[in-house]
mmCIF file of the N, C-alpha and C atoms, coordinates in Angstrom:
data_MODEL
# 
_entry.id   MODEL 
# 
loop_
_atom_site.group_PDB 
_atom_site.id 
_atom_site.type_symbol 
_atom_site.label_atom_id 
_atom_site.label_alt_id 
_atom_site.label_comp_id 
_atom_site.label_asym_id 
_atom_site.label_entity_id 
_atom_site.label_seq_id 
_atom_site.pdbx_PDB_ins_code 
_atom_site.Cartn_x 
_atom_site.Cartn_y 
_atom_site.Cartn_z 
_atom_site.occupancy 
_atom_site.B_iso_or_equiv 
_atom_site.pdbx_formal_charge 
_atom_site.auth_seq_id 
_atom_site.auth_comp_id 
_atom_site.auth_asym_id 
_atom_site.auth_atom_id 
_atom_site.pdbx_PDB_model_num 
ATOM 1   N N  . MET A 1 1  ? 79.937  -96.364  132.270 1.00 0.00 ? 1  MET A N  1 
ATOM 2   C CA . MET A 1 1  ? 81.172  -95.852  131.703 1.00 0.00 ? 1  MET A CA 1 
ATOM 3   C C  . MET A 1 1  ? 80.930  -95.457  130.248 1.00 0.00 ? 1  MET A C  1 
ATOM 4   N N  . ASP A 1 2  ? 81.556  -94.401  129.841 1.00 0.00 ? 2  ASP A N  1 
ATOM 5   C CA . ASP A 1 2  ? 81.510  -93.936  128.458 1.00 0.00 ? 2  ASP A CA 1 
ATOM 6   C C  . ASP A 1 2  ? 82.082  -95.010  127.538 1.00 0.00 ? 2  ASP A C  1 
ATOM 7   N N  . THR A 1 3  ? 81.414  -95.263  126.409 1.00 0.00 ? 3  THR A N  1 
ATOM 8   C CA . THR A 1 3  ? 81.832  -96.321  125.487 1.00 0.00 ? 3  THR A CA 1 
ATOM 9   C C  . THR A 1 3  ? 83.232  -96.089  124.940 1.00 0.00 ? 3  THR A C  1 
ATOM 10  N N  . LYS A 1 4  ? 83.549  -94.861  124.569 1.00 0.00 ? 4  LYS A N  1 
ATOM 11  C CA . LYS A 1 4  ? 84.883  -94.576  124.034 1.00 0.00 ? 4  LYS A CA 1 
ATOM 12  C C  . LYS A 1 4  ? 85.945  -94.849  125.091 1.00 0.00 ? 4  LYS A C  1 
ATOM 13  N N  . LEU A 1 5  ? 85.701  -94.430  126.301 1.00 0.00 ? 5  LEU A N  1 
ATOM 14  C CA . LEU A 1 5  ? 86.645  -94.668  127.395 1.00 0.00 ? 5  LEU A CA 1 
ATOM 15  C C  . LEU A 1 5  ? 86.795  -96.175  127.650 1.00 0.00 ? 5  LEU A C  1 
ATOM 16  N N  . LEU A 1 6  ? 85.693  -96.911  127.593 1.00 0.00 ? 6  LEU A N  1 
ATOM 17  C CA . LEU A 1 6  ? 85.743  -98.363  127.749 1.00 0.00 ? 6  LEU A CA 1 
ATOM 18  C C  . LEU A 1 6  ? 86.610  -98.991  126.669 1.00 0.00 ? 6  LEU A C  1 
ATOM 19  N N  . LEU A 1 7  ? 86.436  -98.558  125.431 1.00 0.00 ? 7  LEU A N  1 
ATOM 20  C CA . LEU A 1 7  ? 87.249  -99.072  124.330 1.00 0.00 ? 7  LEU A CA 1 
ATOM 21  C C  . LEU A 1 7  ? 88.733  -98.766  124.537 1.00 0.00 ? 7  LEU A C  1 
ATOM 22  N N  . ILE A 1 8  ? 89.028  -97.575  125.004 1.00 0.00 ? 8  ILE A N  1 
ATOM 23  C CA . ILE A 1 8  ? 90.419  -97.174  125.232 1.00 0.00 ? 8  ILE A CA 1 
ATOM 24  C C  . ILE A 1 8  ? 91.039  -97.986  126.366 1.00 0.00 ? 8  ILE A C  1 
ATOM 25  N N  . GLU A 1 9  ? 90.353  -98.066  127.484 1.00 0.00 ? 9  GLU A N  1 
ATOM 26  C CA . GLU A 1 9  ? 90.907  -98.773  128.643 1.00 0.00 ? 9  GLU A CA 1 
ATOM 27  C C  . GLU A 1 9  ? 91.062  -100.268 128.372 1.00 0.00 ? 9  GLU A C  1 
ATOM 28  N N  . THR A 1 10 ? 90.077  -100.857 127.732 1.00 0.00 ? 10 THR A N  1 
ATOM 29  C CA . THR A 1 10 ? 90.134  -102.282 127.432 1.00 0.00 ? 10 THR A CA 1 
ATOM 30  C C  . THR A 1 10 ? 91.247  -102.585 126.441 1.00 0.00 ? 10 THR A C  1 
ATOM 31  N N  . ALA A 1 11 ? 91.320  -101.799 125.382 1.00 0.00 ? 11 ALA A N  1 
ATOM 32  C CA . ALA A 1 11 ? 92.362  -102.012 124.370 1.00 0.00 ? 11 ALA A CA 1 
ATOM 33  C C  . ALA A 1 11 ? 93.752  -101.800 124.963 1.00 0.00 ? 11 ALA A C  1 
ATOM 34  N N  . THR A 1 12 ? 93.906  -100.809 125.795 1.00 0.00 ? 12 THR A N  1 
ATOM 35  C CA . THR A 1 12 ? 95.206  -100.559 126.418 1.00 0.00 ? 12 THR A CA 1 
ATOM 36  C C  . THR A 1 12 ? 95.654  -101.784 127.210 1.00 0.00 ? 12 THR A C  1 
ATOM 37  N N  . THR A 1 13 ? 94.758  -102.332 127.995 1.00 0.00 ? 13 THR A N  1 
ATOM 38  C CA . THR A 1 13 ? 95.079  -103.527 128.777 1.00 0.00 ? 13 THR A CA 1 
ATOM 39  C C  . THR A 1 13 ? 95.424  -104.703 127.870 1.00 0.00 ? 13 THR A C  1 
ATOM 40  N N  . LEU A 1 14 ? 94.609  -104.934 126.849 1.00 0.00 ? 14 LEU A N  1 
ATOM 41  C CA . LEU A 1 14 ? 94.847  -106.062 125.956 1.00 0.00 ? 14 LEU A CA 1 
ATOM 42  C C  . LEU A 1 14 ? 96.119  -105.877 125.137 1.00 0.00 ? 14 LEU A C  1 
ATOM 43  N N  . PHE A 1 15 ? 96.395  -104.654 124.686 1.00 0.00 ? 15 PHE A N  1 
ATOM 44  C CA . PHE A 1 15 ? 97.628  -104.390 123.947 1.00 0.00 ? 15 PHE A CA 1 
ATOM 45  C C  . PHE A 1 15 ? 98.844  -104.662 124.836 1.00 0.00 ? 15 PHE A C  1 
ATOM 46  N N  . GLN A 1 16 ? 98.752  -104.297 126.115 1.00 0.00 ? 16 GLN A N  1 
ATOM 47  C CA . GLN A 1 16 ? 99.859  -104.528 127.040 1.00 0.00 ? 16 GLN A CA 1 
ATOM 48  C C  . GLN A 1 16 ? 100.057 -106.017 127.294 1.00 0.00 ? 16 GLN A C  1 
ATOM 49  N N  . GLN A 1 17 ? 98.966  -106.762 127.380 1.00 0.00 ? 17 GLN A N  1 
ATOM 50  C CA . GLN A 1 17 ? 99.048  -108.185 127.669 1.00 0.00 ? 17 GLN A CA 1 
ATOM 51  C C  . GLN A 1 17 ? 99.508  -109.008 126.476 1.00 0.00 ? 17 GLN A C  1 
ATOM 52  N N  . LYS A 1 18 ? 98.959  -108.714 125.304 1.00 0.00 ? 18 LYS A N  1 
ATOM 53  C CA . LYS A 1 18 ? 99.187  -109.564 124.134 1.00 0.00 ? 18 LYS A CA 1 
ATOM 54  C C  . LYS A 1 18 ? 100.037 -108.925 123.049 1.00 0.00 ? 18 LYS A C  1 
ATOM 55  N N  . GLY A 1 19 ? 100.161 -107.608 123.093 1.00 0.00 ? 19 GLY A N  1 
ATOM 56  C CA . GLY A 1 19 ? 100.879 -106.893 122.047 1.00 0.00 ? 19 GLY A CA 1 
ATOM 57  C C  . GLY A 1 19 ? 99.922  -106.398 120.974 1.00 0.00 ? 19 GLY A C  1 
ATOM 58  N N  . TYR A 1 20 ? 100.302 -105.301 120.360 1.00 0.00 ? 20 TYR A N  1 
ATOM 59  C CA . TYR A 1 20 ? 99.451  -104.661 119.366 1.00 0.00 ? 20 TYR A CA 1 
ATOM 60  C C  . TYR A 1 20 ? 99.196  -105.554 118.164 1.00 0.00 ? 20 TYR A C  1 
ATOM 61  N N  . LYS A 1 21 ? 100.240 -106.198 117.658 1.00 0.00 ? 21 LYS A N  1 
ATOM 62  C CA . LYS A 1 21 ? 100.093 -107.019 116.455 1.00 0.00 ? 21 LYS A CA 1 
ATOM 63  C C  . LYS A 1 21 ? 99.282  -108.280 116.711 1.00 0.00 ? 21 LYS A C  1 
ATOM 64  N N  . THR A 1 22 ? 99.373  -108.808 117.906 1.00 0.00 ? 22 THR A N  1 
ATOM 65  C CA . THR A 1 22 ? 98.669  -110.044 118.242 1.00 0.00 ? 22 THR A CA 1 
ATOM 66  C C  . THR A 1 22 ? 97.198  -109.810 118.556 1.00 0.00 ? 22 THR A C  1 
ATOM 67  N N  . GLU A 1 23 ? 96.897  -108.694 119.171 1.00 0.00 ? 23 GLU A N  1 
ATOM 68  C CA . GLU A 1 23 ? 95.533  -108.404 119.604 1.00 0.00 ? 23 GLU A CA 1 
ATOM 69  C C  . GLU A 1 23 ? 94.672  -107.979 118.416 1.00 0.00 ? 23 GLU A C  1 
ATOM 70  N N  . GLY A 1 24 ? 93.580  -108.670 118.206 1.00 0.00 ? 24 GLY A N  1 
ATOM 71  C CA . GLY A 1 24 ? 92.681  -108.346 117.103 1.00 0.00 ? 24 GLY A CA 1 
ATOM 72  C C  . GLY A 1 24 ? 91.519  -107.484 117.551 1.00 0.00 ? 24 GLY A C  1 
ATOM 73  N N  . LEU A 1 25 ? 90.941  -106.787 116.588 1.00 0.00 ? 25 LEU A N  1 
ATOM 74  C CA . LEU A 1 25 ? 89.789  -105.938 116.904 1.00 0.00 ? 25 LEU A CA 1 
ATOM 75  C C  . LEU A 1 25 ? 88.626  -106.753 117.444 1.00 0.00 ? 25 LEU A C  1 
ATOM 76  N N  . ASN A 1 26 ? 88.419  -107.944 116.909 1.00 0.00 ? 26 ASN A N  1 
ATOM 77  C CA . ASN A 1 26 ? 87.292  -108.756 117.364 1.00 0.00 ? 26 ASN A CA 1 
ATOM 78  C C  . ASN A 1 26 ? 87.401  -109.096 118.843 1.00 0.00 ? 26 ASN A C  1 
ATOM 79  N N  . GLU A 1 27 ? 88.611  -109.312 119.335 1.00 0.00 ? 27 GLU A N  1 
ATOM 80  C CA . GLU A 1 27 ? 88.786  -109.590 120.767 1.00 0.00 ? 27 GLU A CA 1 
ATOM 81  C C  . GLU A 1 27 ? 88.466  -108.360 121.610 1.00 0.00 ? 27 GLU A C  1 
ATOM 82  N N  . ILE A 1 28 ? 88.856  -107.200 121.128 1.00 0.00 ? 28 ILE A N  1 
ATOM 83  C CA . ILE A 1 28 ? 88.544  -105.948 121.835 1.00 0.00 ? 28 ILE A CA 1 
ATOM 84  C C  . ILE A 1 28 ? 87.037  -105.729 121.848 1.00 0.00 ? 28 ILE A C  1 
ATOM 85  N N  . LEU A 1 29 ? 86.410  -105.924 120.701 1.00 0.00 ? 29 LEU A N  1 
ATOM 86  C CA . LEU A 1 29 ? 84.964  -105.743 120.605 1.00 0.00 ? 29 LEU A CA 1 
ATOM 87  C C  . LEU A 1 29 ? 84.222  -106.694 121.540 1.00 0.00 ? 29 LEU A C  1 
ATOM 88  N N  . LYS A 1 30 ? 84.673  -107.938 121.587 1.00 0.00 ? 30 LYS A N  1 
ATOM 89  C CA . LYS A 1 30 ? 84.041  -108.931 122.457 1.00 0.00 ? 30 LYS A CA 1 
ATOM 90  C C  . LYS A 1 30 ? 84.206  -108.546 123.924 1.00 0.00 ? 30 LYS A C  1 
ATOM 91  N N  . ALA A 1 31 ? 85.396  -108.114 124.301 1.00 0.00 ? 31 ALA A N  1 
ATOM 92  C CA . ALA A 1 31 ? 85.655  -107.725 125.686 1.00 0.00 ? 31 ALA A CA 1 
ATOM 93  C C  . ALA A 1 31 ? 84.806  -106.527 126.105 1.00 0.00 ? 31 ALA A C  1 
ATOM 94  N N  . CYS A 1 32 ? 84.526  -105.633 125.148 1.00 0.00 ? 32 CYS A N  1 
ATOM 95  C CA . CYS A 1 32 ? 83.734  -104.432 125.432 1.00 0.00 ? 32 CYS A CA 1 
ATOM 96  C C  . CYS A 1 32 ? 82.243  -104.637 125.183 1.00 0.00 ? 32 CYS A C  1 
ATOM 97  N N  . ASN A 1 33 ? 81.919  -105.751 124.514 1.00 0.00 ? 33 ASN A N  1 
ATOM 98  C CA . ASN A 1 33 ? 80.535  -106.046 124.151 1.00 0.00 ? 33 ASN A CA 1 
ATOM 99  C C  . ASN A 1 33 ? 79.934  -104.929 123.288 1.00 0.00 ? 33 ASN A C  1 
ATOM 100 N N  . VAL A 1 34 ? 80.704  -104.527 122.254 1.00 0.00 ? 34 VAL A N  1 
ATOM 101 C CA . VAL A 1 34 ? 80.230  -103.516 121.298 1.00 0.00 ? 34 VAL A CA 1 
ATOM 102 C C  . VAL A 1 34 ? 80.428  -104.040 119.876 1.00 0.00 ? 34 VAL A C  1 
ATOM 103 N N  . THR A 1 35 ? 79.813  -103.359 118.926 1.00 0.00 ? 35 THR A N  1 
ATOM 104 C CA . THR A 1 35 ? 79.902  -103.748 117.521 1.00 0.00 ? 35 THR A CA 1 
ATOM 105 C C  . THR A 1 35 ? 81.058  -103.025 116.829 1.00 0.00 ? 35 THR A C  1 
ATOM 106 N N  . LYS A 1 36 ? 81.418  -103.522 115.639 1.00 0.00 ? 36 LYS A N  1 
ATOM 107 C CA . LYS A 1 36 ? 82.443  -102.844 114.838 1.00 0.00 ? 36 LYS A CA 1 
ATOM 108 C C  . LYS A 1 36 ? 82.006  -101.430 114.494 1.00 0.00 ? 36 LYS A C  1 
ATOM 109 N N  . GLU A 1 37 ? 80.726  -101.265 114.243 1.00 0.00 ? 37 GLU A N  1 
ATOM 110 C CA . GLU A 1 37 ? 80.206  -99.934  113.912 1.00 0.00 ? 37 GLU A CA 1 
ATOM 111 C C  . GLU A 1 37 ? 80.465  -98.952  115.049 1.00 0.00 ? 37 GLU A C  1 
ATOM 112 N N  . THR A 1 38 ? 80.325  -99.416  116.277 1.00 0.00 ? 38 THR A N  1 
ATOM 113 C CA . THR A 1 38 ? 80.580  -98.560  117.436 1.00 0.00 ? 38 THR A CA 1 
ATOM 114 C C  . THR A 1 38 ? 82.050  -98.169  117.502 1.00 0.00 ? 38 THR A C  1 
ATOM 115 N N  . LEU A 1 39 ? 82.932  -99.140  117.291 1.00 0.00 ? 39 LEU A N  1 
ATOM 116 C CA . LEU A 1 39 ? 84.361  -98.848  117.311 1.00 0.00 ? 39 LEU A CA 1 
ATOM 117 C C  . LEU A 1 39 ? 84.716  -97.834  116.225 1.00 0.00 ? 39 LEU A C  1 
ATOM 118 N N  . TYR A 1 40 ? 84.221  -98.054  115.014 1.00 0.00 ? 40 TYR A N  1 
ATOM 119 C CA . TYR A 1 40 ? 84.552  -97.149  113.912 1.00 0.00 ? 40 TYR A CA 1 
ATOM 120 C C  . TYR A 1 40 ? 83.869  -95.790  114.048 1.00 0.00 ? 40 TYR A C  1 
ATOM 121 N N  . HIS A 1 41 ? 82.813  -95.718  114.832 1.00 0.00 ? 41 HIS A N  1 
ATOM 122 C CA . HIS A 1 41 ? 82.205  -94.418  115.133 1.00 0.00 ? 41 HIS A CA 1 
ATOM 123 C C  . HIS A 1 41 ? 83.189  -93.571  115.946 1.00 0.00 ? 41 HIS A C  1 
ATOM 124 N N  . HIS A 1 42 ? 83.832  -94.214  116.914 1.00 0.00 ? 42 HIS A N  1 
ATOM 125 C CA . HIS A 1 42 ? 84.774  -93.501  117.786 1.00 0.00 ? 42 HIS A CA 1 
ATOM 126 C C  . HIS A 1 42 ? 86.175  -93.394  117.185 1.00 0.00 ? 42 HIS A C  1 
ATOM 127 N N  . PHE A 1 43 ? 86.547  -94.376  116.357 1.00 0.00 ? 43 PHE A N  1 
ATOM 128 C CA . PHE A 1 43 ? 87.881  -94.420  115.754 1.00 0.00 ? 43 PHE A CA 1 
ATOM 129 C C  . PHE A 1 43 ? 87.742  -94.722  114.258 1.00 0.00 ? 43 PHE A C  1 
ATOM 130 N N  . PRO A 1 44 ? 87.372  -93.714  113.460 1.00 0.00 ? 44 PRO A N  1 
ATOM 131 C CA . PRO A 1 44 ? 87.096  -93.919  112.030 1.00 0.00 ? 44 PRO A CA 1 
ATOM 132 C C  . PRO A 1 44 ? 88.256  -94.533  111.246 1.00 0.00 ? 44 PRO A C  1 
ATOM 133 N N  . ASN A 1 45 ? 89.487  -94.325  111.703 1.00 0.00 ? 45 ASN A N  1 
ATOM 134 C CA . ASN A 1 45 ? 90.642  -94.873  110.992 1.00 0.00 ? 45 ASN A CA 1 
ATOM 135 C C  . ASN A 1 45 ? 91.073  -96.231  111.527 1.00 0.00 ? 45 ASN A C  1 
ATOM 136 N N  . GLY A 1 46 ? 90.278  -96.826  112.401 1.00 0.00 ? 46 GLY A N  1 
ATOM 137 C CA . GLY A 1 46 ? 90.498  -98.190  112.836 1.00 0.00 ? 46 GLY A CA 1 
ATOM 138 C C  . GLY A 1 46 ? 91.521  -98.379  113.935 1.00 0.00 ? 46 GLY A C  1 
ATOM 139 N N  . LYS A 1 47 ? 92.158  -99.531  113.883 1.00 0.00 ? 47 LYS A N  1 
ATOM 140 C CA . LYS A 1 47 ? 93.044  -99.993  114.956 1.00 0.00 ? 47 LYS A CA 1 
ATOM 141 C C  . LYS A 1 47 ? 94.231  -99.071  115.185 1.00 0.00 ? 47 LYS A C  1 
ATOM 142 N N  . ASP A 1 48 ? 94.804  -98.521  114.131 1.00 0.00 ? 48 ASP A N  1 
ATOM 143 C CA . ASP A 1 48 ? 95.949  -97.611  114.299 1.00 0.00 ? 48 ASP A CA 1 
ATOM 144 C C  . ASP A 1 48 ? 95.559  -96.366  115.087 1.00 0.00 ? 48 ASP A C  1 
ATOM 145 N N  . GLU A 1 49 ? 94.431  -95.778  114.738 1.00 0.00 ? 49 GLU A N  1 
ATOM 146 C CA . GLU A 1 49 ? 93.948  -94.598  115.470 1.00 0.00 ? 49 GLU A CA 1 
ATOM 147 C C  . GLU A 1 49 ? 93.632  -94.964  116.915 1.00 0.00 ? 49 GLU A C  1 
ATOM 148 N N  . HIS A 1 50 ? 93.066  -96.136  117.101 1.00 0.00 ? 50 HIS A N  1 
ATOM 149 C CA . HIS A 1 50 ? 92.734  -96.616  118.447 1.00 0.00 ? 50 HIS A CA 1 
ATOM 150 C C  . HIS A 1 50 ? 94.016  -96.730  119.285 1.00 0.00 ? 50 HIS A C  1 
ATOM 151 N N  . LEU A 1 51 ? 95.060  -97.322  118.723 1.00 0.00 ? 51 LEU A N  1 
ATOM 152 C CA . LEU A 1 51 ? 96.342  -97.446  119.433 1.00 0.00 ? 51 LEU A CA 1 
ATOM 153 C C  . LEU A 1 51 ? 96.902  -96.076  119.803 1.00 0.00 ? 51 LEU A C  1 
ATOM 154 N N  . ILE A 1 52 ? 96.898  -95.162  118.863 1.00 0.00 ? 52 ILE A N  1 
ATOM 155 C CA . ILE A 1 52 ? 97.443  -93.822  119.131 1.00 0.00 ? 52 ILE A CA 1 
ATOM 156 C C  . ILE A 1 52 ? 96.679  -93.160  120.275 1.00 0.00 ? 52 ILE A C  1 
ATOM 157 N N  . THR A 1 53 ? 95.370  -93.315  120.285 1.00 0.00 ? 53 THR A N  1 
ATOM 158 C CA . THR A 1 53 ? 94.564  -92.750  121.368 1.00 0.00 ? 53 THR A CA 1 
ATOM 159 C C  . THR A 1 53 ? 94.908  -93.418  122.698 1.00 0.00 ? 53 THR A C  1 
ATOM 160 N N  . CYS A 1 54 ? 95.110  -94.728  122.680 1.00 0.00 ? 54 CYS A N  1 
ATOM 161 C CA . CYS A 1 54 ? 95.487  -95.451  123.891 1.00 0.00 ? 54 CYS A CA 1 
ATOM 162 C C  . CYS A 1 54 ? 96.829  -94.950  124.432 1.00 0.00 ? 54 CYS A C  1 
ATOM 163 N N  . LEU A 1 55 ? 97.761  -94.706  123.547 1.00 0.00 ? 55 LEU A N  1 
ATOM 164 C CA . LEU A 1 55 ? 99.084  -94.238  123.975 1.00 0.00 ? 55 LEU A CA 1 
ATOM 165 C C  . LEU A 1 55 ? 99.043  -92.845  124.581 1.00 0.00 ? 55 LEU A C  1 
ATOM 166 N N  . HIS A 1 56 ? 98.085  -92.033  124.145 1.00 0.00 ? 56 HIS A N  1 
ATOM 167 C CA . HIS A 1 56 ? 97.955  -90.666  124.666 1.00 0.00 ? 56 HIS A CA 1 
ATOM 168 C C  . HIS A 1 56 ? 97.085  -90.578  125.907 1.00 0.00 ? 56 HIS A C  1 
ATOM 169 N N  . ALA A 1 57 ? 96.411  -91.669  126.227 1.00 0.00 ? 57 ALA A N  1 
ATOM 170 C CA . ALA A 1 57 ? 95.477  -91.653  127.382 1.00 0.00 ? 57 ALA A CA 1 
ATOM 171 C C  . ALA A 1 57 ? 96.224  -91.783  128.690 1.00 0.00 ? 57 ALA A C  1 
# 
């Protein structure tokens, strides 16, 4: 699976389960088994950009 798609799908599930404010980036990274650098490569503006992408997916 494409790493960006994995980040989107995993975050979407976790945001739905725990809520955006409760879910931390470290939990998403752990679930995807990727580094912060990988996340910021795909989402340079961080968690807010990641959420917006999840909502549009």
